[in-house]
N, C-alpha and C positions, 0 to 999 in steps of 0.2 A: 786387145789384140787377139785375132782368131788364128789358132795354130793349125787347125784342120788335120789333127792326128787321130789315130785309131782310139775309139772308146770315148772321144770328147763329146760333150753335150752342147748343142747350139740352140739359141733362141732366135727365131726368125720372125720378121714382121714385114715381109714383102708381098707383092701381089700374087706371085705364083708359089711362094714358099712362106708359110705362116704356121707357127707352133713350135713345139720342142722336138728336136731331132738328135739322134745319136749317130756319130760317124762309125760305120761298121766295116768300111773297106777303103783303103787308100792305095790302089794298085801302083806299083813302082813304075816310074817312067810314064805315067798317064797324067793327063791334065784334068781328070775328073775324079770325084770322090762319090762314094755311095752313102746315103743317109737313110736311117730308119726312123719313121714317124713314131713318137712315143707319147704324144698328148698335145692337146690344144693349149694355146696361150690364153689365159683368162681374159686379158684385155682385148684379144683379137676379135671377139664377138662384137665389140663396139666399133670396129674398123669397117667403113663402108666398102672398101675395095677387096675385102676378103670373101672368097666364095662361101656360100652357106653350107654346101655339102662337105662333110668331114672325111678325112682319110681313114683307112683301116689301120688299126693299131699294129705296128710292125711292118707296114708296107714300105717298100724301098723306092728311093728316088735317086737318079744319077744327076749330079750337078757339076758344072765346070768350076774349077778352082777360081778362075778369074771372076766368074759371076758372084761367088761367095765373098771374095775379097772386095769387090765393088759394093756389095750390100753392106759389108762391115764398115767401109769407108763412109757410106751414107747413113750409118747408124741403124740399119735395118737388120743387122745380124750381130750377135754377141755370144761369146763363150761363157757359159754359166757352170756352176758347180751343183750337181744333183746328189745330195747326200742320201745314202741308203738308210732304210729303217733300222732300228736297233736290233731287230730279230736277225737280220742278215749279217750283223757284225758280231754275232755270238760265236765264240770259238767252237770248233768241231768237238772238242772234248766235253763241252757242256750239253751237247745234244743227247737226247734219249736214244736208247738202242733202236727203237723203231724209226726215229728221225734220221739217225745215222745210216741205217740200212737204205732208206729211200734216197738219201743224198748221194750215197756211193753209187747206186744204180743210175741216178741222173747224171753223175759225172761221167760214168762209162758211156752212157747213151749219147751225151752231148759233147764228147771230147773233140770231134771234128769241128764243131762251131767255136771252140776256144782257140783254133789255129787260124790266125789272120790270113796266112798265105792261101789256105784252102778256100776261104770265103772270097778273097779277092780274085783268085783264078776262076772260080765258078761264075762269078758275076761278069767277068770280062768275056768268058767264052759263051755263056748261055743267057746272060742278062737276068739271072735268077739264082736262087740258092738250092735248086733241085739236086745238083750233084752232091752237095754237102748233106742234104737230107737223106739221100741214098746211103751215104757212108754211115750216118747216124743210125739208120734202120738196121744196117748190118752189125753195128757195134753192140746193139742190145736187142731186147725183145719188146720194146714199146711200139705203139702204133704210130702211124703218120700224124694223127691228130695230136698225140702227146708230144711229138717232136716239135710241131709248130707252136704248141702252147708253151713249151720250154724255150723256144726261140724268142717268143714275146717277153718271157721273163728276163732273158739275157739282154734284149734291147732296152727294157725298162730299167733294170737294176745294174747293168754293166756286164761286160764280158769277163766274168770272174766266177770261179767255182762257188763262192759263197752266195752268188745270186740264185743258185739252185736249191738253197735250203728249203725244206718243206715248211709251209706256213699253217700249222695246225691251229695257231691262235686265231685264224680267220675262218675256221670251219663251223662256227656256230655251236649247236648242240647245247650243253648246259649254260645257262645264263641268257639264252636267246628268248626274247618275249614272244609268246604265241597266243595272242588274244583271240577269243572266239569270234568267228565270222559266220554269217548266215550260210547254212548248207554244209558246214564242217562238223565233224564229230567233236565231242568234248575231249580236250587234251588231258593228259595225265593218266595215272594208273587207274585201272578198274577197281571197283569195290569187290569185296569177297562174295557178296550175293550175285554180282554179275558174273564172276568166274564160275560160280556154282550153277548158274542158269536159273536162279530163282527170281521171280518178279519183285520189283522194287516199288513200294507204295508211293514213296515221295522221292523221285529221282532228283539228284542234285543238278541244278542248272549251272552251266559254265559261265565264267565271267567274261564280259566284253570290255572293249576299250573304254566305253562310257562308265562301266563299273570301276575300272581302274582309276580313271580321272577323279571320280567322286570320292572314292575311298582314300586316295592320297591327299586330296584337298582337305577332307575332314580330319584325317589323321594328323595333319600338320597343325590344325586348329586345336585338337583335343590333347595333343602330346604335352605331358607335364613331367616334371622331374619325379621319377620313382613311380609313375602310374603303371600298374600291372597290365599285361596284355589282355587279360580277361576283362577287366573293366573298360579298357579301350575298345575292345571288340563290342561289348554290350552298348556302349555309347554310340559307336559307329552305326550299328544296326538300328538303334532308336532314331538317330538323326537322318539316316539315308533311306532306309527301307520300310520304316513304319509310316505308312501313308493313310491309314484308316484309323478313325478315333470314334469312341462311343461316348455320348454325352450322358453323364450320371449326375446324381445329386452332389457328389463331391468334386465335380468338374469333368474335364475331358480325360479319357483313359485310352491310351494307345492299344490298338489291336495288332498282335503279333502276326506277321504274314505267314502264309502256309510254309510248312517245312520243305526245304529244298529250293524255294523260290528266291532265296537270298544267299550270298556267299557264306560258306562255313568258316571256321577259324583257320583251317589250313589254307584256304584260298586267300583270306584277308592277310594272313601272315606272309604268304608268298608275294602278294602285291606290295606290301609295305617294304619287305626286305629287298625286293628287286627294283622298286621304284625310288628308294631312298638310300643314299650312299651310307656305307658303314660308319664313317666318322660323323656324318650328319645324324645318324641314329644315336650314336654315343652322346652327341651334343644335346639332342632332344631329351635324353634320359637323365640329364643333370642340368645344373645351372651353368651359365656362361662363365661366372667367376671360378667355379670348381673346375671347369674344363681348362681354363687358362692357367690355373695353379697346378693341376695335377695330371691332366690328360693331353695337353697340347704337345705338339712336336718340339723337340729341343732345337734351338736355332744357333747356339753358340756356347761359349764359356763365360763365366762371370767376370773373368779378368780381361775379356776382349775390350780393347779401347783404353785400358789402364796402362799408363806409361811405365810404372815401376812401383816399388814398395814405398809406402808413405804417401802415395798420391791420393788414394781413396780408401776410406774406412766405411764399414757397415756397422750399424748399431741396432740392437733390438733388445727388448725386455720380455721376460717370461716369468711365470710363477714357478718357483722352485718346487720340484716334486719331492719334498721332504718336510717333515715337521721338526721344529726347533724348540729348544728350551731356553729359559731366561738365564743370563749370567748372574743376575741378582740372587735368584733362588732356583736351582735346577728343577725343583718340583713344579715350577710354573711352565706350562706349555704356552708358547707365543705364536703358534701358527706357522704358516708357510711364508717364506721370504719372496721378495721380488729380486730377480737376478738380471742385471744388464751385462751384455757381452759386446765388446768392440773388436772387430776383425779387420785386418788389412786384406784388401781384395786381391792384390797381386801375389803376395807370398802366402796367403791363407793363415798367417800368424795371428794369434790372439794378442792384441796389443793392450788390452785393458778390460777390467770388469768391475762391477760394483754390486754389493748386496745390501738391501734395505728391507724394512718392514712396512713401508708405506709406498703408495704409488700405484702404477707408474704415472709420473707427472714430469713437467719440464724441470722442476726443482731437482728431482732425483736423476733425471737424464743429464743435467749439468754436472752432477757429482760423478757420474760415470765418465763423462768427458774429462773431468779434472783428474780422475784416477788414471786416465790414459795419457794425458799430456804432461802431467807434473813429473818431478823426479821420482823414479820408482823406489828409491830408498826412502823417501818421505812416505809414500804409500805403505811400504812395509812397516815403518815405525808406527803409523796410525793404526794399522790393523794388528800389529804385534806378531808378525811372522818374520822368519829369517829371509833376507833378500838373496836371490840367486840371479847372477848375471846371465840372462837368456838372450835378449835381443840387443845386438850391437850394430849401429848406435841406438840409443834409446828413442822410443817413439816421440814425435812432436806433433804439432797441429798440422793436419793434412790439408790438401787443396780442397777436398770436398768430403762430405759425410753422407752416405746413403742411409735413409731412414724411412720408416712407415709414416703414414699420416697419424694424427692423434696429438700427443703432447708436443710434437715437433712443428705442428701447424698452429702456432699461437703467437700472441703479441710478445710474450717473454722470449720465446725462441728467436723471433725476428730481431728483437733488440739485442740479444746476446750475440747473434751472428754478425750484426753490424759492428758491435763493440769489439769482438774478438776476431773479426775478419774470417769467419768460418762459412764456407759455402755448403748449404744443405741441399741435397738432391732428393726430393720427396717422391716416393713411389706412388703409383696409382692406388686408389682405394681397393682394399681386399686383394692385394697382390703381394703376399709375403714371398712368393717364389722369385721375385725380382731381386731379392737379396738372400737367396736360398742358402748361401754359405754359412751365414750366422745362424740360420734356422737349424741347419744340420749340426752345427757345433753345440747348440742347445740340446739337441737330441743325444749327441754323443755323451755329454756331461751327465744327462739324466740316466742313460743306459749304464754308464760306469758306476754310478752311485747306488743303483737299485739293489744290487746283490751284496753290497758291502756296508752301507750306512744304515744304522738303526733308524727307523721311522721314514725310510725312503719309500716313494710311491711310484708305481708304474701307471701313469695316468692314461696310457693307451689301452690298458687292460681293464675291462669293465667288471670282472668278477670280484665279488665282495672280498674273497680271501686274499686278493692282491692289492687291497686298499687298506693299509694299516691305519690305526688310529694314532692320535697324538701321544697316547700312553707308551708307545713303543719308541718314541724319540729319545735321543740322548745328546745330540750335538747342540752347542750354543751357536750363536750367530758368528762369533769370532772364530770358533773352531771350524765352522762350515766354510768361512772365507779362507782359512788356512788350507782346508781340503781342496777347494777349488783352485787355489794358487798352485798347489802341487800337481793336480792333473792337467791344468793349463800349461804349466811349465814343461811337464813331460810331453804333452802334445807338441809344443813348439820345438822341442829338441829332438823328438823321435818319430813324429808322424811321417809316413812314407809319401814322398812327393817325387818319386823317380820318373813318373810320366811327365813332369814339367821340365826335366833337364834337357837342354839343347846341346848341340855339339860343342859350343863354346863353353857351356857350364861343365860338361864332362871333362873337357880338356883342362879347365881351371881347377878341377877337383872339388867342385861345389858339393857340400853335404846336402843330400836330397831330403831336406826337412824344411818346415816353415822358417825356422830360425836361419838355416843355411841360405835359403832363397832371399830372405830379408837382408842378410849380410852381403851376399853377392850383388844384389841390386844396388845397394848404396856404394859398394866398392867399385862397381862398374860405371857409376855416374848416372844411373837412371832413376835413382831414388829421389824422393821429395822430402825436404826438411825445411822447417820454418822456425826460427828462433822466437820464442815468446817468453818474456821474463816471468818467473814464477809468481811475483807479486801481482802481475796482471791476471794470471790464471786464478789466483786466490780471490781477487775482487770481482772477477768476471764470472766465475763458475761455482764458487762455494756458496753455501747458504748464509744468509745474513741474519743477525740477531742483535739483541741489546744487552750489553754488559753494564753493570752498575758499580760505580766507585762509591763505597760507603766509608764511614769513619773507621770501620774495623777491617777494611780491605776491599779488593776488587772481586765482584761476584758475577758469575754467568750461569744461568740455570741452577741457582742456589748452590753452586760450587765455587770455592774460593781459588783464585788464580793470582799469580805474581809475575812481575817483570820489572826490570831496572827502570824502565821509563816511568812507571807509576810512582816509584820512590823519587826519581829525579824531578818530576813535575809536581810532587807532593799532592797526589790525588786525595789521599786520606785526610790531610790537613784541610784542603778545600771543602771536602765533604763534611768535616766536623764543624767547620765554621759557617759554611754557606749552604749546606744541604747536599744530598746525593747527586752524583753526576752520571748521566747516561752516555754511553759511547756505542756507536754502531760498529759491530765487529763481524768477522767472518769465521765460520767454523765448519769442521768436517763432522757430520752426524755419526759417522762410524766410530768415533773415538772422542772421549771427554778429556783427552790428555792436553789439548791446547786450543787456542783460538788466536786470530790475528787481528790487529787493530792498525789501520792506516792513519798515521799522524798527518793531519792536513799541513802541518808546518815542517814535517820531516819525512821519514821513511816508514816502511812496514815494520811493525813490532810484534813479536811472538810472545804470548802469555802462556805459561805452563801451569799445570795443576799443582797446588801446594801439596806437600807430603801429608799434612794433617787434614786434608779435605775430606768431605763426607763420603766420597767415592774415589776409587782408584781409576787409573787410565785404562783398565781392562774392560770397561763397560762402554757400550754405545750410548748415545744420547737418548735414544728411544727406550732403552732398558732403564736408564736412570730416571727418566720421566715415569715409567711404569712403577718403579719403586716409590717415587714421591706420591703418585696418585694412590697407590696401594696403602701407603702410610696415612694419607689424608682420609681415605675411606674409614680407617680405624679411629680417627680422631673423635668422632661422636661417641664411640664406645668408651674410649678412655675418659672423656669428659663426664660421661654418665657414671663410671666407676668412681672418679674423683668426687663428684657431687654426693654420691651415696656415702662414701667414707667421710666427707666433710660434715654431712648432716648427723651421722652417728657420733662423730667426735664432738660436735656442738652439744648434742644431748648428754654425752658423758661429762663434758666440762660443766654444763649447767647443773647436773646432779652433784658433781664434786663441789662446786661453789656453794650450793645450798647446804650440803652437809657440813662444809667448813664453817659457814656462818652460824649454823645451829650449835656446832661444838664450841665455837668461840664465845658465843652468848652464854652458854651453860657454864663455861669455865670462868667468865667474868663474874657471873652471879654467885658462884661458889667460892671465889677467892677472897681471903681476908688477910690483912697485914700489908707491910710496905712492899713495893714492887722494885726489882733491881733495874739498873740502867740497861740500855741496849747492849753495851759492851759486856756487862756482867752476864746478861742473859745469853749472849753468844758464847761466852766462855763456859757457862754451865752446859749449853747445848753440846759444845765440843767435848766436855768431860763425859757427858752421858753417852756420846758416840764412841770415844776412844777408850774410856774406862781407866785411864792412867794419867796422873798429874802429880807434881811435887808440891809440898806444902810451903806456905810462906813463912817468913820469919815472925817471931813473936812481937817484934816491934812495929809490924806493919800497921799503918793507921787504919786500913780497911779490914773488915771481917771476911772479905771474899778472897779466896786463894788466887795466886798468881802463877801462870804457866811458865815453863822454861822457854817457850817459843815466843814470848812477847817481844823480846829484843829483835829477834830475826824478823818477826812480822812488821814491827815498826820500821826497821831498816828497808825492807822491801817496799813498803808504802812510800817512804821518802824518795827512794829512787824512781818509782813510777811517777810521782807528781813532779819531780824535778825534770824528768824527760818530757812530760806534758808541757811544762813551762817553757822549756827550750824550743819545742816545736811551735808553740804559740807565738814566740818571739821572732821566728824566722819569717 
């Protein structure tokens, strides 16, 4: 619908009226309107009925209203919206002092043209805008030419004061390309010698458009990440301007062109900086991956598209910037751990973490997921720290997990995801910024520990004095886990998330922390929870191993465990009669306190470490294995010491036996007379050792004395043999 009102823009496609027009006057009580031509219609050039000659910009045309309405009915006229450029929408307060002064002078000068009644009256009386121009010349000190130029601005941009804003942004000057053309002087500042009037032996030649094209083309080819400009300039000159070569015995050698006949560094730098956009230069100076990770523009928030808490987790592993000690022997350094962190995207809460000494691999990643999904009280028992109720409700299996490539792109990960119904969203290669939240939390944890933990490292600092050795370490792995649990709990409870609070959250009194957002999301019904039985988590995510039921108990990793099911099913009796029995079990490597065995005919059973086992539950499996290997390494030394002592003992026994034989032979040869019986000899031996005995009576048939202890000795022997007889008869 064409309204035909003042300042309306029309698009016409008729035989006598074609192009864009602005309504400049609608005289009251008249059947005509006045239109100002403001530009051709792009498609009108293809219309055969349109005259080839173009109208002057701002020229006026008087048209009857009936004619325009008829053209509108035939589809040859339409009302369009002509949006002004952004510079004209700028508030007057944002104009510079110079721009504001020019704008105010223009407003004073063109005030009559902003009065519709003056324009309509002048057009009806004189068929032109001459009377209004006279009023404008009296209102200011501008020339007639300036008034008509400003009239065109009003016709083009609209009859509004903002259309008179000065457009210094279209004035050229700095940033305008001025390539050299034949017959023109060289652009740019003169050299010092030229100012002093001294002759220049090698005048610098100006750059032409052809030079510009060649330099930009070769600069694009030669640009590499980190290539200094000096080397780039040298290679450009060699490729573009070295056109003569000398043939030598060592091959062709380029001849440097005369000084001044090729662009200098300043000219080449100006061509590159003016011909290549700033962001494109940044991209050329680095790799695409580095640009995407660290230099690209930010396009949103990490939680965009995430429905609520528990819907999406992000997982990542890093090398802990700290040296640890062994729990078996604190004198043993065990190196730096691998730390997994799992973060809820919507609430930014840390929902789980895991520390290990090997990896990263899918086996350790599964343990990190187990630490996140299982009962947090069980995790606290396994690691040996005091449980704190931080996240309510406790985290469960999410809808999807965001992860890097690597261990998550594997057959084991795919099988586990199918079994546990976990959706993995794998990021692009070399794009850790796509889950930047967990990367930032890694950095926060490292920054916190650097100034407080012995043996902590600032990996981002390359100075040697900031890279301590393992000798400065003091924390064991379990102590480090307790430390991480403390700072992660503090983060969940007190990290400031005030910028995430909406009006509804503020009204509900939500605590602006990750834990507060987590709780509010679930209470508001936008959280995601999925019930997964702990037995399924154990069999699906924990590490699998082999336990052995022997005649003397149930052993796993050379440690003895016990459970009621082993006694009920008489594992030891079966092993004693039919040989050892192997059972496939699941265990948490961070603790030797227990393992789980799924009974094919029953349910899941938990085996706990015996009190008299070779290790306590305070050790991780890796540390226990280190202790066993360390002990095994000493086995050869112990065997060598035993053999050495055995050989010495054999030599001493041989010498003793030889001496005894010689002494006995000498005594037999020297002895004369009757020999006593064995009992008499033993009594004589006793007398010689004790030195006290009672004499026998005179009527004793034997000449040998009798001890008072004979009766007691015979009674003791009788009791011993009677006992042996009873045992033999049972």
